[in-house]
C-alpha positions as CSV (number, residue, x, y, z in Angstrom):
1,M,43.4,95.7,97.5
2,K,45.9,97.5,95.2
3,T,48.6,95.1,96.5
4,I,46.5,92.1,95.6
5,L,45.7,93.4,92.1
6,L,49.4,94.2,91.4
7,K,50.3,90.7,92.5
8,L,47.6,89.3,90.2
9,I,48.8,91.5,87.2
10,L,52.4,90.4,87.8
11,I,51.5,86.8,88.0
12,L,49.4,87.0,84.9
13,G,52.2,88.7,83.1
14,V,54.7,86.0,84.1
15,C,52.1,83.4,83.1
16,Q,51.9,84.9,79.6
17,I,55.7,85.0,79.2
18,V,56.2,81.5,80.5
19,Y,53.3,80.1,78.4
20,S,54.8,81.7,75.3
21,C,58.1,79.9,75.9
22,S,56.7,76.6,76.9
23,N,53.3,75.1,77.5
24,E,54.6,72.3,79.8
25,Y,53.5,74.3,82.9
26,S,49.8,74.4,83.9
27,N,47.9,77.1,85.9
28,D,47.9,74.8,88.9
29,K,51.7,74.8,88.9
30,L,52.1,78.5,88.1
31,F,49.6,80.2,90.5
32,P,48.6,79.5,94.1
33,E,45.1,78.1,94.3
34,E,43.7,81.3,96.0
35,Y,44.3,83.2,92.7
36,H,42.4,80.8,90.4
37,K,39.2,82.7,91.1
38,I,38.5,85.9,93.1
39,L,35.0,87.3,93.9
40,Y,34.2,90.8,94.9
41,F,31.7,93.7,94.7
42,K,32.3,95.9,91.7
43,N,31.3,99.0,93.6
44,E,32.3,98.2,97.2
45,G,32.4,100.7,99.9
46,K,30.0,103.4,101.1
47,H,27.1,104.7,98.9
48,I,24.5,107.4,99.7
49,F,21.0,107.0,98.3
50,S,19.2,110.4,98.2
51,W,15.5,109.9,97.5
52,Q,12.3,111.8,97.9
53,A,10.0,110.4,100.6
54,S,7.1,110.4,98.1
55,E,8.7,107.7,96.0
56,N,7.4,104.2,96.5
57,T,9.8,101.4,95.8
58,V,13.3,101.9,94.4
59,E,15.3,99.1,92.7
60,E,19.1,99.2,92.9
61,P,21.6,96.8,91.2
62,L,24.5,95.2,92.9
63,L,27.3,93.9,90.6
64,V,29.5,90.9,91.7
65,I,32.7,90.2,89.7
66,K,34.4,86.8,89.3
67,A,38.1,87.2,88.3
68,G,41.2,85.1,88.6
69,S,43.7,83.1,86.6
70,D,41.3,80.4,85.5
71,P,38.0,81.8,84.0
72,S,36.8,78.2,83.4
73,L,36.2,77.7,87.1
74,T,32.7,77.9,88.5
75,A,31.8,79.6,91.8
76,T,28.9,80.3,94.2
77,V,28.6,83.4,96.3
78,N,26.1,84.5,98.9
79,V,25.1,88.1,99.9
80,R,23.9,88.7,103.4
81,A,23.1,91.8,105.6
82,L,25.3,92.6,108.5
83,T,23.8,92.5,111.9
84,Q,23.7,95.7,114.1
85,Q,26.6,94.4,116.1
86,E,28.7,93.9,113.0
87,I,27.7,97.4,111.7
88,D,28.9,98.9,115.0
89,E,32.2,97.0,114.9
90,N,32.9,97.7,111.2
91,Y,31.5,101.3,110.8
92,S,30.0,103.0,113.8
93,Q,32.9,102.6,116.2
94,P,35.7,103.3,113.6
95,E,33.9,106.4,112.2
96,N,32.5,107.6,115.6
97,Q,29.1,107.8,113.9
98,S,25.9,106.2,114.9
99,Y,24.7,103.9,112.1
100,K,21.5,101.9,112.5
101,T,20.4,99.1,110.2
102,I,17.1,99.2,108.5
103,T,14.6,96.5,109.4
104,P,14.2,93.4,107.1
105,D,10.7,94.6,106.0
106,A,12.2,97.8,104.5
107,Y,14.1,96.0,101.7
108,S,14.1,92.7,99.8
109,F,16.2,90.9,97.2
110,K,14.4,90.7,93.8
111,D,12.8,87.4,93.4
112,G,14.3,86.4,96.7
113,V,17.7,85.8,95.0
114,H,20.7,86.6,97.2
115,E,22.9,83.7,96.1
116,L,24.7,83.8,92.8
117,T,26.2,80.8,90.8
118,F,28.8,81.5,88.2
119,A,29.1,79.0,85.3
120,T,32.3,78.4,83.4
121,N,33.6,81.7,81.8
122,E,31.0,83.9,83.5
123,T,32.8,86.9,84.9
124,S,30.0,89.1,86.4
125,K,26.4,88.9,87.7
126,Y,23.8,91.3,89.1
127,L,21.7,91.1,92.2
128,Y,18.8,93.5,92.6
129,L,17.5,95.0,95.8
130,N,14.1,96.6,96.2
131,F,13.8,99.3,98.9
132,D,10.6,100.5,100.5
133,V,11.2,104.2,100.6
134,A,8.2,105.0,102.8
135,K,9.2,102.4,105.4
136,I,12.8,103.6,105.4
137,Y,11.6,107.2,105.8
138,Q,9.5,106.2,108.9
139,L,12.6,104.5,110.3
140,I,14.6,107.7,109.8
141,K,12.0,109.7,111.6
142,S,12.0,107.3,114.5
143,A,15.8,107.5,114.9
144,P,16.8,111.1,114.3
145,E,20.1,110.8,116.0
146,S,21.3,108.0,113.8
147,K,22.0,107.4,110.1
148,L,19.9,104.5,108.7
149,V,22.0,102.1,106.6
150,L,22.0,98.7,105.0
151,A,25.4,96.8,105.1
152,L,25.9,93.8,102.8
153,Q,28.7,91.3,102.8
154,L,29.8,88.9,100.1
155,E,30.5,85.4,101.4
156,S,32.0,82.5,99.5
157,T,30.9,78.9,99.5
158,K,33.4,76.1,99.8
159,E,34.5,76.4,96.2
160,G,34.9,80.2,96.1
161,I,37.3,82.8,97.4
162,V,36.2,86.3,98.3
163,N,38.4,89.3,98.3
164,V,38.1,90.5,101.9
165,E,39.0,94.0,101.0
166,M,36.1,94.3,98.5
167,N,33.4,92.2,100.0
168,Q,31.2,94.8,101.7
169,V,28.9,97.7,100.7
170,L,27.3,100.2,103.0
171,Y,24.2,101.9,101.8
172,V,23.4,105.2,103.7
173,F,19.9,106.5,103.2
174,D,19.2,110.2,102.9
175,I,15.5,110.6,102.2
176,N,14.0,114.1,101.9
177,G,10.5,114.3,103.2
178,Q,8.1,116.5,101.3
179,Q,6.3,119.0,103.5
180,V,2.9,120.7,103.3
181,E,3.1,124.4,104.1
182,W,0.7,127.2,104.4
183,G,0.1,129.3,101.2
184,K,0.5,132.4,103.3
185,K,-0.5,135.0,100.6
186,D,-3.8,133.2,100.0
187,I,-5.1,132.8,103.5
188,Q,-7.9,135.4,103.7
189,I,-11.4,136.1,104.7
190,E,-13.4,135.9,101.5
191,S,-16.8,137.1,102.8
192,A,-18.6,137.9,106.0
193,T,-22.2,138.5,107.0
194,Y,-23.8,138.8,110.4
195,S,-24.7,135.1,110.3
196,S,-21.6,133.5,108.6
197,M,-18.0,134.0,107.5
198,S,-16.0,132.2,104.8
199,V,-12.3,131.9,105.1
200,K,-10.1,130.8,102.2
201,L,-7.3,128.5,103.2
202,K,-4.5,127.4,100.9
203,A,-1.8,124.7,101.4
204,E,1.3,124.1,99.3
205,I,3.8,121.4,98.6
206,A,6.8,121.4,96.3
207,D,7.0,119.0,93.3
208,N,4.1,116.9,94.4
209,I,3.9,113.4,92.8
210,S,1.2,112.0,95.0
211,N,-2.5,111.9,95.5
212,F,-3.2,112.6,99.2
213,S,-5.3,114.6,101.6
214,C,-4.5,116.7,104.6
215,G,-6.9,118.1,107.2
216,L,-6.7,120.4,110.1
217,D,-6.1,119.2,113.7
218,F,-8.4,120.8,116.2
219,S,-7.7,118.3,119.0
220,Q,-5.5,120.7,120.9
221,N,-7.5,123.9,120.5
222,A,-8.0,124.5,124.2
223,Q,-4.3,124.1,125.0
224,L,-3.2,126.3,122.1
225,V,-5.7,129.1,122.9
226,S,-4.6,129.0,126.6
227,A,-0.9,129.2,125.5
228,Y,-1.7,132.1,123.1
229,N,-3.5,134.0,125.9
230,D,-0.6,133.5,128.3
231,F,1.9,134.7,125.8
232,H,0.0,137.7,124.5
233,S,-1.9,138.6,127.6
234,T,-5.2,138.2,125.8
235,N,-8.5,136.7,126.9
236,Y,-9.8,134.8,123.9
237,E,-12.1,131.8,124.2
238,A,-11.7,128.8,122.0
239,L,-14.2,128.9,119.1
240,P,-16.8,126.1,119.8
241,A,-16.6,123.1,117.5
242,E,-20.2,123.5,116.4
243,A,-19.5,127.0,115.1
244,Y,-17.2,126.0,112.3
245,H,-16.7,123.5,109.5
246,V,-13.9,122.8,107.0
247,N,-13.1,120.1,104.5
248,D,-9.7,118.5,104.1
249,F,-7.2,119.8,101.5
250,S,-7.1,117.4,98.6
251,F,-3.8,117.2,96.6
252,A,-3.7,115.6,93.2
253,N,-0.6,114.2,91.6
254,G,1.2,117.1,89.8
255,N,-0.6,119.8,91.6
256,D,1.5,121.7,94.2
257,D,-1.3,123.4,96.0
258,A,-4.8,122.8,97.3
259,T,-7.5,125.1,98.8
260,T,-10.4,124.7,101.1
261,T,-13.0,126.9,102.8
262,L,-13.5,127.3,106.5
263,T,-17.1,128.4,107.3
264,V,-18.0,130.0,110.6
265,V,-21.6,130.5,111.7
266,S,-22.7,132.9,114.4
267,S,-25.9,131.2,115.7
268,T,-24.1,129.5,118.6
269,L,-21.8,132.4,119.5
270,Q,-22.2,135.0,122.1
271,K,-22.3,138.7,121.0
272,D,-19.3,140.8,121.5
273,K,-17.2,137.9,122.8
274,H,-13.8,137.4,121.3
275,Y,-13.1,133.9,120.0
276,L,-9.9,132.2,118.7
277,L,-9.5,129.2,116.4
278,P,-6.0,127.7,115.9
279,L,-5.3,126.5,112.4
280,K,-2.9,123.6,112.5
281,F,-2.2,120.9,110.0
282,A,-3.1,117.3,110.8
283,S,-1.2,114.3,109.6
284,P,-1.6,113.7,105.8
285,S,-3.1,110.5,104.4
286,S,0.3,109.6,103.0
287,P,2.9,108.7,105.6
288,Q,5.7,110.0,103.4
289,I,4.4,113.6,103.6
290,E,5.3,115.9,106.4
291,V,3.5,119.0,107.5
292,S,4.7,122.4,108.7
293,D,4.2,123.0,112.4
294,E,3.4,126.7,111.8
295,I,0.1,127.7,113.3
296,Y,-2.2,130.4,112.1
297,Y,-5.1,131.8,114.2
298,L,-8.5,133.1,113.3
299,T,-10.1,135.7,115.6
300,V,-13.9,135.9,115.5
301,V,-16.3,138.5,117.0
302,V,-20.0,138.8,116.5
303,P,-21.2,142.4,117.0
304,A,-24.0,143.0,119.4
305,D,-26.1,145.0,117.0
306,P,-27.0,143.5,113.6
307,Q,-27.0,147.0,112.1
308,V,-24.6,149.9,112.6
309,I,-24.4,153.4,111.3
310,P,-21.0,154.1,109.7
311,D,-19.4,157.5,110.2
312,N,-20.5,159.5,107.1
313,R,-17.7,162.1,107.9
314,E,-15.3,159.6,106.3
315,W,-17.3,159.7,103.0
316,K,-16.6,161.9,100.0
317,I,-18.9,163.7,97.6
318,L,-18.2,162.7,94.1
319,L,-20.8,164.6,92.1
320,C,-23.6,167.1,92.7
321,N,-25.3,168.5,89.6
322,S,-27.2,171.3,91.3
323,D,-25.4,173.3,94.0
324,Q,-26.0,176.8,95.2
325,K,-22.3,177.0,96.2
326,M,-21.5,177.3,92.6
327,E,-23.9,180.2,92.1
328,N,-23.1,182.3,95.2
329,P,-20.0,181.1,97.1
330,S,-19.8,184.3,99.1
331,S,-23.3,184.2,100.5
332,T,-23.8,184.3,104.3
333,D,-27.3,182.8,104.3
334,G,-26.1,179.2,104.7
335,D,-27.1,178.0,101.3
336,N,-23.6,178.0,99.9
337,I,-21.9,175.4,102.1
338,G,-22.1,172.9,99.3
339,A,-22.9,169.2,99.0
340,G,-20.3,168.3,101.6
341,A,-22.8,169.6,104.2
342,I,-24.9,166.4,104.0
343,I,-22.0,164.2,105.2
344,D,-20.3,166.5,107.8
345,G,-22.2,165.2,110.9
346,I,-23.6,168.6,111.5
347,F,-27.4,168.7,111.4
348,D,-27.7,172.5,111.7
349,N,-26.2,173.3,108.3
350,H,-27.4,172.2,104.9
351,W,-26.7,171.8,101.2
352,H,-29.1,173.7,98.9
353,S,-29.7,173.1,95.2
354,S,-29.1,175.9,92.7
355,Y,-31.8,178.6,92.6
356,W,-30.2,181.6,90.9
357,G,-31.7,181.0,87.5
358,K,-29.1,179.7,85.1
359,D,-30.6,177.6,82.4
360,V,-28.4,174.7,81.2
361,N,-29.7,175.3,77.7
362,G,-27.9,178.7,77.7
363,F,-24.5,177.2,78.0
364,N,-22.3,176.4,75.0
365,N,-23.1,172.8,73.9
366,K,-25.3,172.6,77.0
367,D,-22.0,172.1,79.0
368,D,-22.5,173.8,82.3
369,Y,-19.8,171.6,84.0
370,H,-17.7,173.7,86.4
371,Y,-14.2,172.8,85.1
372,G,-12.4,175.1,87.6
373,F,-13.7,173.3,90.7
374,T,-11.9,170.1,91.7
375,D,-13.4,169.0,95.0
376,Y,-16.1,167.0,93.2
377,H,-18.0,167.1,89.9
378,C,-20.2,170.1,90.0
379,F,-22.2,172.3,87.6
380,D,-23.3,176.0,87.1
381,G,-26.9,175.5,85.9
382,M,-30.2,174.4,87.4
383,R,-31.3,170.9,86.8
384,T,-34.2,168.5,87.4
385,P,-33.8,165.8,88.6
386,I,-31.0,166.6,91.1
387,T,-28.4,163.9,91.4
388,I,-25.8,163.5,94.2
389,V,-23.2,160.7,94.3
390,I,-21.3,159.7,97.4
391,D,-18.3,157.5,97.9
392,M,-18.8,155.5,101.1
393,K,-15.2,154.4,100.8
394,N,-16.0,150.7,101.6
395,S,-18.3,148.2,100.0
396,I,-21.0,147.6,102.6
397,E,-24.5,146.0,102.9
398,V,-26.7,149.1,103.0
399,S,-29.9,148.1,104.9
400,D,-31.5,151.5,105.7
401,I,-31.4,155.2,104.7
402,G,-31.5,158.1,107.1
403,L,-32.6,161.4,105.6
404,T,-32.5,164.7,107.5
405,Q,-34.1,167.6,105.5
406,R,-33.2,171.2,105.8
407,R,-34.6,172.4,109.1
408,D,-38.0,174.1,108.8
409,N,-37.8,173.8,105.1
410,A,-38.5,170.1,104.3
411,N,-39.4,170.2,100.7
412,I,-37.9,167.0,99.2
413,K,-40.9,164.9,98.0
414,K,-39.8,162.1,95.6
415,I,-36.4,160.6,96.3
416,D,-34.6,157.5,95.0
417,F,-31.5,155.8,96.3
418,Y,-29.2,153.6,94.3
419,V,-26.0,151.7,95.1
420,S,-23.1,150.5,92.9
421,D,-20.4,148.1,93.8
422,D,-18.3,148.8,90.8
423,P,-14.5,149.2,91.6
424,Q,-14.6,152.9,90.6
425,F,-17.0,155.8,89.9
426,L,-17.4,156.5,86.2
427,F,-18.2,159.9,84.8
428,K,-17.2,161.8,81.7
429,T,-17.5,165.5,81.0
430,I,-18.6,166.7,77.5
431,A,-15.0,167.8,77.0
432,D,-13.9,164.2,77.6
433,G,-16.5,162.6,75.4
434,G,-19.5,162.5,77.7
435,T,-23.0,163.8,77.1
436,S,-25.2,166.5,78.7
437,A,-27.8,163.8,79.3
438,D,-25.4,162.0,81.7
439,Y,-25.0,165.2,83.7
440,S,-28.4,164.3,85.1
441,A,-28.6,160.5,84.7
442,V,-25.1,159.8,85.9
443,A,-25.6,156.3,84.4
444,L,-22.1,154.9,83.5
445,N,-21.9,152.8,86.5
446,N,-24.0,149.7,87.3
447,W,-26.6,151.0,89.7
448,T,-29.1,149.0,91.7
449,L,-32.2,150.6,93.2
450,L,-32.1,150.4,97.0
451,F,-35.2,152.4,97.9
452,S,-37.7,154.8,96.4
453,K,-40.0,157.1,98.3
454,E,-42.8,158.9,96.5
455,N,-44.0,161.2,99.4
456,T,-41.2,161.8,101.8
457,P,-42.4,163.0,105.2
458,R,-42.0,166.7,105.9
459,Q,-40.2,166.8,109.3
460,N,-37.1,168.2,110.9
461,E,-36.2,164.9,112.6
462,T,-34.1,162.3,110.7
463,I,-36.3,159.9,108.8
464,W,-35.1,156.3,108.9
465,F,-37.1,154.8,106.0
466,G,-36.5,151.2,107.2
467,D,-38.5,151.9,110.4
468,S,-41.7,151.9,108.4
469,E,-40.7,150.5,105.0
470,T,-39.2,147.3,103.8
471,I,-35.7,147.8,102.4
472,T,-33.9,144.8,100.9
473,P,-30.2,145.3,101.8
474,Q,-27.9,145.9,98.8
475,K,-24.1,145.8,98.7
476,G,-22.3,148.8,97.3
477,R,-19.6,151.4,97.7
478,F,-21.2,154.2,95.8
479,L,-24.5,155.8,96.7
480,K,-26.5,157.8,94.2
481,I,-29.4,160.1,95.4
482,V,-31.9,161.3,92.9
483,I,-34.4,164.0,93.8
484,S,-37.1,164.4,91.2
485,S,-40.0,166.3,92.8
486,A,-40.5,168.8,95.7
487,Y,-43.4,170.1,97.8
488,N,-42.7,173.7,97.2
489,A,-43.4,175.6,94.0
490,P,-40.9,175.0,91.2
491,Y,-38.6,177.6,89.9
492,G,-39.8,178.4,86.3
493,L,-37.2,179.4,83.8
494,N,-37.6,179.5,80.1
495,G,-40.6,177.2,80.3
496,V,-38.8,174.7,82.4
497,D,-39.8,174.0,86.1
498,Y,-36.8,173.4,88.3
499,I,-37.1,172.0,91.8
500,V,-35.4,173.8,94.6
501,V,-34.6,171.8,97.8
502,G,-32.2,171.5,100.7
503,M,-30.8,168.6,102.8
504,A,-29.0,168.7,106.2
505,E,-27.7,165.2,106.5
506,L,-27.6,161.8,104.8
507,Q,-26.8,158.6,106.7
508,V,-27.1,154.9,106.1
509,K,-27.3,151.8,108.2
510,Q,-25.2,148.8,107.2
511,L,-25.6,145.2,108.1
512,S,-23.1,144.3,110.7
513,T,-20.8,141.4,109.8
514,M,-18.9,138.9,111.8
515,I,-15.5,140.4,112.4
516,G,-12.6,138.1,111.6
517,K,-8.8,138.4,111.3
518,I,-6.0,136.0,110.4
519,I,-3.0,136.2,112.6
520,Q,0.2,134.2,113.3
């Protein structure tokens, strides 16, 4: 090409010199006919189009140049696509690269124009091609070993001459498919009861510019569960289709994530059987969008018993406002073990309220808080009502209360139980801005009454109140026990009657929940 252009420049230069000396020579005499007009692609050669698969139709210009010694000449030129055989001969074989032409339905010439006619003194004209990105992307996926291309060639009609070194363009398509992936940090079990479980699922895509939906593919559940068991030496059963329901992820243009909720119900499941549900993306509604092949698994177990007794030895006493341990820590009569005795799993020892006669009114500012003791909030005086607060360590659905009174000394009469599901236990000493009234009320948390018993049975055996009473389950982490009356005679001090009672053990029953776990 450079040789031809140099020849042309030299000829034109000679033309200018000769013409300046004499105008008796015409172009026909000075230049060979093949240089009167020359047609070629302005940007011939190879071009790479890098697009996102989510794009729809892309329009690209193609500029054709008419040059030569005689700009007054007209010309007609045609642009056609090379066949696969021509592509192989011109590109694939010389470059040792597999090129494959896109199909005719993947592109078109704008307004059907692929022939250009140049009038006198016209030196350039544009053609426009429209590319169907989605179609080309599908062709790319169907031929992963090849590069998809469109090769165009400029051809002259009888009155035109085409520069054979600048008469072809090769468009190579590099289309990046957007992919839906799991939002790994946001796949979690949101809630679970004995009858149902809700699992939050999140999917993500980068730089989304489409409205589309994407569901989950459960068609291969049996095979996936079998493969999982073989690999991990487990014995899961595929979760039955009637036991779960989930809606599709719905993506909106401009939003890069979408969530949905998977619901599992226990009514059709066997107790204590271990189930597995593969979570695998289905094909999106938009063919340009890909999905990750990563699979998550949900394990599901329905406990045999709808109620269980959690281990109270894992609990912690947070507050006891009447404790004989503070009055006589060295006693050997068993009354000084402290409030921890009611959650130690030992039924033969007990906690006992204070009975050594210290009136809270006798303390400075009525502050009988025992500041030197750090195991739990405790106090040095006697108090009615008596309040004990326990941290059960987990937020549970409390469905029953089990009370074991002090053996052969069952004097608790009126007792109330409250739960709070606040994130932390709240209490302030007088030194920290609290009040003496809250030393008994312990009311800074949001407390919900779980159960109240006016006349507690006097017996050595554990009393499960739910066996004979209706208890509406309440969810909470913190349990507050309030004892406000006793069967035995009160301890009178300075005109105030204080109750004196003991307790061996305090337990609860919690509603069992479906047990689920997300694994990869």
